[in-house]
C-alpha positions, 0 to 999 in steps of 0.5 A: 654162136651168133651164126648158129642162132640165126641158122636155128631161127631161120629153120624155125621160121621156115618150119613155122611157115610150112606147118601153118600154111599146111594147117590152113590148107587142110582146113580149106577142105576139112571141117574144123572139128574143135577149136582152142576156145572150145577147149578153154571153155571146157576147162574153165566150165564146171562139171555140168558144162557141155560143148554143143557143136555140129558142123554143117555145110554152108548150103545147110545154113539159112541165107538169113543167118549169113546175111545177119552176121554180115550186117551185125559184125562186118558189112564190108566182108565181101569187099575187103581183103581181111581187114577193115582199115576204117574200123581199126582206126576208129577202134584205136582212136576210141581206145586212146580216149578210153572208150570201149568199142567193138567192131574193129575185127572183121569176120575174116579176123574172127575166123582166124582167131576162132579156128587157129588161136585163142582169145587174148589181147596181147600184141603177140596174139594179134600179130598171129591173128593178122598172119592167119587172116592173110593166109585164109584170105589168100588160100580160102574163098570168102564162102569158105571163110564164112562157112568156118566162121558160122560153124566155129563162132561161140553163140551161147554158153557152150554153144558153137556154130550155127546148127547148135545155136539154132537148135539151142535157141529156137529148136530148129535147124540152121537152114530153117531160121527166119530173119528175126531168128537169125538176127537174134543169134547175130545180136548176141555175138559180142557177148554170147555168154552174157546175152540170150537170143531167146527170150531176148532182153531189152538190149538184144531185142533192140539190136535184133530189130536194128539188124533186121533193118540192116538186112532189108537195106543190104538186100538179097544175099549173094556170096560174091565180091561187091562194093561196100555199102554205107550204114543206112542208120549212119547216113540218116544221122548225117542228114 
């Protein structure tokens, strides 16, 4: 009986690995048409709820938005291998103190969650997120990870992806976003159902200006591996 159970579990494990690797490989080349979060939001929404989503290649997304989300969400994206150890340790430390903190998850982790999983804080789901993060970091390029992220992340109530968000908030294509527009969209990412990119409230207006400053400090956007840069705001506080 025990031998049969182990045999079943071993076969299940092999099938799980094989199918998930195949899934990730397919999404390496094929646009992600629909995500679990889109389905959840659609089920939870009322009869007037509508999902806005329009996949566009990364070359049709403004470098301003690529830079804005990196500055806002994950400034070590181009140098880490999927996980930001310092951010995770800080998040755990603050959780132990009962403080709320965002920023523990990298863009790679968020992409894994958005494309393959569902929003949940259980250890099981976080474990799957880590697994899929390792897969996409191994099988995809940084450019592909950012492309999937920018096309699948929630950027408003029922608004998913850069093109839909650009049209919804600023009535323009994602490739035509100015730095201030891009920063405003990036500013609402922590709570896209709660905040507005246009017109912004006081908090989003302040955060937008902070992101714009970070974009200027970060410099011209190049999608290649580079050494992590120190947050200019933090470095000023240390002096």
